[in-house]
C-alpha positions as a printed Julia matrix, in Angstrom:
462×3 Matrix{Float64}:
  -6.91   -9.72  28.44
 -10.67  -10.32  28.69
 -10.28  -14.1   30.02
  -8.7   -12.6   32.84
 -11.71  -12.2   35.07
 -13.26  -16.18  34.44
  -9.81  -17.5   35.09
 -10.04  -15.62  38.65
 -13.62  -16.25  39.09
 -12.52  -19.04  41.49
 -10.25  -18.7   44.47
  -9.25  -22.55  43.29
  -8.15  -21.23  40.26
  -6.03  -18.63  41.66
  -4.56  -20.84  44.52
  -3.44  -23.2   41.37
  -1.58  -20.55  39.85
   0.45  -19.74  42.28
   1.38  -22.62  43.45
   2.14  -23.51  39.94
   4.63  -20.58  40.26
   6.1   -21.54  43.31
   6.67  -24.47  41.67
   7.98  -23.16  38.37
  10.49  -21.77  40.43
  12.51  -24.72  41.62
  11.73  -27.17  38.81
  13.93  -27.48  35.95
  12.45  -25.69  32.69
  13.16  -26.75  29.35
  14.34  -24.46  27.01
  10.78  -25.37  24.66
   9.36  -21.97  24.6
   5.95  -23.27  24.7
   6.86  -24.72  28.33
   8.8   -21.86  29.28
   5.68  -19.42  28.75
   3.49  -21.64  30.5
   5.33  -21.43  33.74
   6.0   -17.79  33.07
   2.39  -16.97  32.33
   1.83  -18.91  36.11
   4.24  -16.32  37.52
   2.39  -13.74  36.18
  -0.74  -14.57  37.39
  -0.28  -15.43  40.94
   1.86  -12.17  40.95
  -1.47  -10.3   39.73
  -3.66  -12.27  42.03
  -1.0   -11.12  45.51
  -2.14   -7.2   44.53
  -5.86   -7.48  43.17
  -7.04  -10.41  45.37
  -9.93   -7.76  46.73
 -10.82   -7.1   43.42
 -11.57  -10.93  41.48
 -13.12  -11.52  44.91
 -15.82   -9.62  43.08
 -16.0   -11.58  39.86
 -18.75  -13.88  40.0
 -20.67  -13.27  43.18
 -23.87  -12.52  41.22
 -23.43   -8.99  40.95
 -23.45   -8.27  37.57
 -21.36   -9.77  33.75
 -18.05  -10.51  34.54
 -16.64   -8.09  31.78
 -18.92   -5.11  33.06
 -17.3    -5.87  36.32
 -13.92   -6.1   34.9
 -14.8    -2.81  33.1
 -15.63   -0.89  36.08
 -12.36   -1.78  37.62
 -10.57   -0.11  34.67
 -12.5     2.7   34.54
 -11.6     3.4   38.11
  -8.28    2.62  38.05
  -8.43    5.47  34.82
  -9.7     7.98  37.15
  -6.86    7.18  40.18
  -4.42    7.9   37.26
  -6.15   10.94  35.77
  -4.9    12.5   39.76
  -1.52   12.57  38.54
   0.21   14.63  35.75
   1.3    11.96  33.73
  -2.16   10.36  32.75
  -2.57   12.7   29.38
  -0.12   13.69  26.99
  -0.15   17.4   27.14
   0.32   17.28  30.39
   3.63   15.97  29.68
   4.53   17.71  26.01
   2.14   20.57  26.14
  -1.17   21.66  25.75
  -2.64   20.81  22.05
  -0.87   23.15  19.25
   1.62   23.93  21.35
   3.91   20.89  20.47
   4.28   20.46  16.15
   2.05   17.36  14.33
   4.26   14.74  12.82
   5.18   15.71   9.41
   4.46   12.37   7.73
   0.58   13.17   9.13
   0.5    16.2    6.88
   0.09   14.94   3.45
  -2.29   13.36   2.02
  -0.6    10.29  -0.2
   1.27    9.69   3.28
  -1.49    9.98   5.55
  -3.25    7.36   2.66
  -0.49    5.14   2.42
  -0.44    4.5    6.43
  -4.02    4.04   6.27
  -3.01    1.08   3.95
  -0.4     0.12   6.23
  -2.81   -0.4    9.14
  -5.73   -2.51   6.96
  -2.52   -4.68   6.46
  -2.21   -5.06  10.37
  -5.51   -5.69  10.57
  -6.86   -8.2    8.18
  -3.93  -10.75   9.38
  -6.36  -11.54  11.64
  -9.22  -12.33   9.91
  -8.36  -13.71   6.38
 -12.04  -13.22   5.55
 -12.19   -9.11   5.51
 -12.69   -7.43   2.03
  -9.52   -6.53   0.98
 -10.0    -2.5   -0.1
  -8.1     0.0   -1.0
  -8.55    3.64  -2.72
  -7.14    3.67  -6.6
  -3.51    4.04  -6.43
  -3.41    2.03  -3.49
  -4.54   -1.45  -4.07
  -4.22   -4.13  -1.67
  -2.97   -7.27  -3.31
  -2.69  -10.07  -0.89
   0.32  -12.56  -1.24
  -0.05  -15.39   1.04
  -0.91  -16.15   4.99
   0.88  -18.55   7.13
  -1.49  -20.21  10.13
  -0.11  -20.14  13.7
   1.46  -22.5   15.77
  -1.48  -24.21  18.55
   1.03  -23.52  21.34
   1.17  -19.61  20.09
   5.38  -19.44  19.22
   4.84  -19.4   15.71
   2.49  -16.52  15.14
  -0.01  -16.1   12.33
   1.72  -14.35   8.96
   0.26  -12.33   6.03
   1.93  -10.79   3.25
   0.25   -8.13   1.3
   1.53   -5.88  -2.3
   1.08   -2.53  -2.76
   1.84   -1.1   -6.34
   2.05    2.62  -5.01
   4.15    4.7   -2.75
   3.97    8.15  -2.47
   6.83    8.43   0.11
   9.42   10.94  -1.36
  12.7     8.89  -2.27
  10.87    5.69  -2.37
  10.24    4.03  -6.19
   8.23    0.46  -7.14
   5.82   -1.62  -5.44
   5.89   -1.85  -1.49
   5.79   -5.66   0.03
   3.86   -5.31   3.43
   4.69   -8.39   6.08
   1.99   -8.41   8.82
   2.47  -10.55  12.14
  -0.9   -10.79  13.56
  -1.25   -9.69  17.5
  -3.18  -11.81  20.59
  -5.99  -14.69  19.36
  -5.86  -17.03  21.63
  -5.05  -17.77  25.48
  -1.56  -19.47  24.12
  -0.31  -16.2   22.69
  -1.72  -14.42  25.76
   0.75  -17.02  27.76
   3.51  -16.11  25.18
   3.04  -12.41  26.28
   3.44  -13.21  29.65
   6.94  -14.83  29.09
   8.55  -11.28  29.61
  11.78  -12.9   30.96
  14.85  -11.03  29.08
  16.65  -12.86  26.5
  20.03  -12.18  25.06
  19.04  -10.94  20.69
  21.91  -12.29  19.65
  20.06  -15.5   18.26
  18.47  -13.18  16.37
  20.14  -10.14  15.6
  23.53   -8.61  16.86
  24.13   -4.59  17.23
  27.97   -3.62  17.52
  29.03   -2.32  20.8
  25.57   -2.46  22.62
  24.39   -5.06  25.3
  20.88   -5.64  24.35
  17.82   -8.1   25.7
  14.25   -8.38  24.23
  11.46   -9.47  25.58
  11.3   -13.98  25.46
   7.83  -14.82  24.27
   8.28  -11.76  21.34
  11.91  -13.6   20.78
  11.13  -16.75  20.77
   8.33  -16.3   18.3
  10.39  -13.78  15.79
  12.86  -16.48  15.84
  10.61  -18.88  14.72
   9.0   -17.08  11.88
  12.25  -15.92  10.15
  13.47  -18.93   8.46
   9.85  -18.65   6.36
   9.69  -15.54   6.16
  13.16  -15.4    4.91
  12.15  -17.18   2.36
   8.79  -15.7    1.77
  10.05  -12.4    0.82
  12.69  -13.89  -1.38
  10.2   -15.69  -3.18
   8.16  -12.4   -3.77
  11.2   -10.61  -4.6
  12.25  -13.34  -7.3
   8.86  -13.18  -8.5
   8.17   -9.52  -8.9
  11.13   -7.44  -9.71
   9.24   -4.49  -8.95
   9.12   -4.56  -5.33
  11.39   -2.35  -3.93
  10.23   -1.44  -0.55
   9.29   -4.14   2.4
   7.38   -2.91   5.1
   6.79   -5.07   8.6
   4.24   -4.58  10.25
   1.43   -5.28  13.39
  -0.49   -5.0   16.36
   0.25   -5.06  19.64
   1.68   -8.76  20.3
   2.41   -8.52  16.94
   3.94   -5.24  16.38
   6.4    -6.34  18.83
   6.8    -9.7   17.22
   7.62   -7.5   14.0
   9.73   -5.13  15.25
  11.95   -8.21  16.13
  11.86  -10.0   12.3
  12.62   -6.42  11.12
  15.7    -5.86  13.22
  17.02   -9.37  12.3
  16.77   -8.24   8.5
  18.69   -4.26   9.76
  21.23   -5.99  11.34
  21.48   -9.23   9.42
  25.72   -8.81   7.96
  24.78  -11.42   4.76
  21.86  -10.6    4.06
  20.38  -12.32   0.67
  21.43  -11.01  -2.72
  17.75  -10.1   -3.0
  16.68   -8.88   0.31
  20.27   -6.49   0.31
  18.81   -4.31  -2.41
  15.7    -3.61  -0.16
  14.43   -0.66   1.54
  13.55   -1.63   4.53
  10.87   -0.42   7.3
   8.72   -0.86   9.89
   5.73    0.59  11.29
   3.04   -1.08  14.08
   0.3     0.41  15.53
   0.0    -0.19  19.45
   2.91   -2.47  19.46
   3.67   -3.56  23.21
   6.98   -2.33  24.38
  10.24   -5.18  23.84
  14.05   -4.08  23.52
  15.64   -3.54  26.76
  17.18   -0.41  25.4
  15.9     2.09  22.57
  17.77    1.43  19.6
  15.76    2.9   17.15
  17.83    6.02  16.39
  21.28    3.42  16.0
  18.51    1.51  13.55
  17.08    4.72  11.31
  21.71    5.15  10.78
  21.35    1.52   9.1
  22.15    2.08   5.26
  19.13   -0.18   4.23
  16.79    1.4    6.39
  13.92    4.09   6.27
  10.4     4.53   8.09
  10.72    3.13  11.4
   8.01    3.88  13.2
   5.68    2.99  16.94
   2.32    4.66  16.79
   0.29    4.54  19.77
  -3.0     6.1   21.2
  -3.09    8.07  23.58
  -3.72    6.02  26.59
  -3.18    2.52  25.26
  -1.82    0.81  28.57
  -0.12   -1.91  26.49
   2.25    0.05  25.04
   3.97    0.67  28.26
   3.25   -3.47  29.53
   6.15   -4.32  30.76
   6.14   -6.14  34.75
   7.41   -3.47  36.61
   4.63   -1.19  34.84
   1.74   -3.42  35.63
   3.0    -3.76  39.32
   3.07    0.39  39.26
  -0.72    0.24  38.14
  -1.18   -2.38  40.71
   0.36   -0.34  43.53
  -1.97    2.85  41.83
  -5.26    1.15  42.26
  -4.34   -0.32  45.99
  -3.52    3.44  46.58
  -6.46    4.43  45.87
  -8.14    1.74  47.94
  -6.56    2.99  50.8
  -4.12   -0.42  50.94
  -0.42   -0.49  51.11
   1.84   -1.32  48.21
   2.93   -4.25  47.01
   6.08   -5.83  47.32
   8.24   -6.33  44.73
  10.52   -8.22  42.95
  14.44   -7.95  43.61
  15.25   -5.82  40.38
  17.58   -2.6   41.49
  15.68   -0.99  38.77
  12.54   -0.87  41.17
  11.53    1.01  44.25
   8.38    0.72  46.93
   6.4     3.22  46.7
   5.65    5.11  50.06
   1.85    4.68  51.73
   0.82    8.03  50.5
   1.51   10.59  47.92
   1.23   13.73  46.55
  -0.58   13.59  43.93
   0.48   17.16  42.6
   3.19   15.32  41.73
   4.04   12.83  38.95
   3.21    9.06  39.65
   7.13    7.18  40.23
   6.96    4.76  37.6
   9.73    3.09  37.44
  11.58    2.85  34.46
  11.1     0.66  31.59
  12.33   -2.67  31.35
  11.33   -2.96  27.53
  11.33   -0.18  25.08
   9.21    0.65  22.23
  11.25    0.06  18.27
  10.56    2.89  16.05
  10.18    6.77  16.38
   6.92    7.39  19.06
   4.49    9.09  17.75
   1.2     9.53  19.55
  -2.43    9.98  18.21
  -4.05   12.2   20.24
  -7.64   12.57  19.61
  -9.4    15.79  20.82
 -12.41   18.12  19.75
 -12.03   20.99  17.57
 -15.11   23.97  16.81
 -15.64   24.05  13.53
 -17.73   25.69  11.3
 -21.39   24.7   11.1
 -22.28   23.87   7.57
 -25.58   24.5    8.54
 -27.2    21.0    7.36
 -28.33   19.45   9.96
 -31.46   20.87  11.78
 -30.1    20.3   15.06
 -27.46   22.52  14.78
 -29.09   24.97  12.42
 -28.34   28.39  15.0
 -25.07   26.74  15.74
 -22.7    29.09  14.21
 -19.83   25.97  15.03
 -19.94   22.57  16.2
 -17.48   20.07  17.67
 -15.79   18.25  15.34
 -12.82   15.38  16.79
 -10.02   16.37  15.37
  -6.09   13.73  15.75
  -3.24   14.99  16.61
  -0.27   13.09  15.87
   2.54   14.01  17.76
   6.24   12.08  17.8
   7.47   11.79  21.6
  10.78   11.44  22.69
  11.05    7.57  24.58
  11.99    9.82  27.92
   8.74   11.49  27.81
   6.69    8.11  26.68
   8.45    6.75  29.74
   6.37    9.77  32.16
   3.28    9.0   30.54
   0.33    6.9   32.87
  -1.99    5.06  30.49
  -4.2     2.74  32.08
  -6.67    2.34  28.95
  -7.44   -0.71  26.83
 -10.27    0.48  24.98
  -8.09    2.48  22.73
  -5.74   -0.72  22.1
  -8.52   -1.97  19.78
  -7.46   -2.47  16.37
 -10.63   -0.8   15.21
  -9.28    2.25  17.42
  -6.45    2.41  15.71
  -7.9     2.26  11.97
 -10.24    5.06  13.36
  -7.48    7.25  14.41
  -5.36    6.44  11.45
  -8.7     6.89   8.85
  -9.02   10.51  10.64
  -5.85   11.78   9.77
  -6.41   10.88   5.97
  -9.89   13.04   6.16
  -7.71   15.75   7.66
  -4.96   15.61   5.01
  -7.31   16.13   2.89
  -8.95   19.22   4.2
 -12.11   17.36   6.46
 -12.9    16.95  10.0
 -15.88   14.17  11.14
 -18.57   15.37  12.94
 -19.45   13.74  16.81
 -20.82   10.79  16.3
 -19.85    9.56  12.92
 -17.46    6.57  12.43
 -14.59    6.2   10.81
 -14.16    2.22  11.24
 -14.02    0.94   7.89
 -13.67   -3.03   9.75
 -16.3    -4.12  12.09
 -15.69   -2.81  15.84
 -13.36   -6.25  17.49
 -14.06   -6.72  21.01
 -10.52   -8.26  21.53
  -9.08   -6.21  23.35
  -6.13   -7.89  24.17
  -2.79   -7.75  22.79
C-alpha cells in the first residue's frame, strides 16, 4: 500500500485516525458499505500506528524519500522473518525437488492457458493495454464495466478464448476478470475486514461461514450485473461452454465470492446451469472464514478451483491477526514488547522473547483462500552453457531461474511467514506464469532476462 507512508507523515494525521477509530466504536453506523469501509479503515490505521509509531515517526524527516524508507522497513521485516522456519516454502514442505510439481504446470497447453487467464486478470486494470495471445489462444475483449467512486463496485471485464486445452473441456471459454485495488477508496474497502454472514450471497449446506465484509459487499454489488452480462454472452455465442472467474489481489478475493455465488446457487438461470464454472486467482487476499475448496470442487458444475500464490507474497496471508503478528515480529526485532491483541479468543499474547529455532507463533487464520493453493517458487538451477555468450564462454554451466509450482495444503499455508510486497506485483505473477510456459516448452530463461509482457507496475497494493 504505497500511499500509507504519506498518510502517516504527520502525527496530526495519525491522531485523527485514532480519534476516528475511537469515535467509530461508539457511533451507530449505517449499513451503507462505503460508510462501513470508512470506519473500518480508520480503525485499522489507528491500530497500525499504535504498533508502529516508532517506524512512522521517521517518515518525512528529511532522511530520504518516504518510499525508500518504507522499502527499508519492509526489508528489515523480511530479515527478521528469515530467522524463523516459516519464512520460506522449502522450510515448511521440504527442499526444492522433494515435493512433486503441480501436474497442471507440466503441460505446454495447460500452462499457456494459465498465462492467458493471468493476462486477463491483469488487463482489467488498463483497457489500453494491447490484447495478445499466441495462435489458438487469441483473447477477444467482450465488455468492461467501470468501478464506482466509493470502491464498493469493482471494475470488471470479460474476454473470450476460442481454444481450451484442459482435458474434458470443449467449446469456448468466457473469462470474467475483477479488478483489484487502484484507488484509496479501494484500500478502504480492503480494510473492512470484519466478518459478515455469507448467506446474502450464497449458502453452503451444513456450514456456518462468514466472509471479509469489504469483499463481500463488492461481490454483492457485482453479481446482478455480472449475471446479466454472462447470460447475454451465452445467448450471443452458443459455443461458450466454460466460464472462468479470475482476478489479482483484492480482485481475486471478490472474484472468488462471485464464483461461489454461482457455484452454490440452487436455481441458476438455464443458460448458466449448463456452463462449467472455474476459479483461477493470482495473489488473492484471503476471504472466507473456512477453507471450503473441497466442498466447492464437489459441485457438479465446478471444474478448476485454483489460487496461484507467489512465494513470500504477504497479501495472500493478510488477515488482521496475521498483520498484528507481523507488527509484533518487527517490534521484537527492535527490542520492543508486543502490542496488545484484540479479544478474539483465537489470538494469544506473544512472549517478550521467542526461540528463533522454533516457528514464529502465528495465530490461526481468520480468512482462507478459495482454491487449491499453488505456490510459485522461484529458484536458480545449473543448466548447460550454450557457449554463445563471451561472459560464459569458459563455463560449462550457468545459473538459470526456474519456477516450481508446488501445491500446498491450507494447513501448510497457515504456517508460512510471508512478508514481501514486491512479489505481489502483477508483473511478478505474469513473469512467473510465463516461466512455467517456457519450462513446459523445454527452455529456461537466462539470469537477468525478463519475460514480462506488461510494463513493470509500481502498484504493489492489493
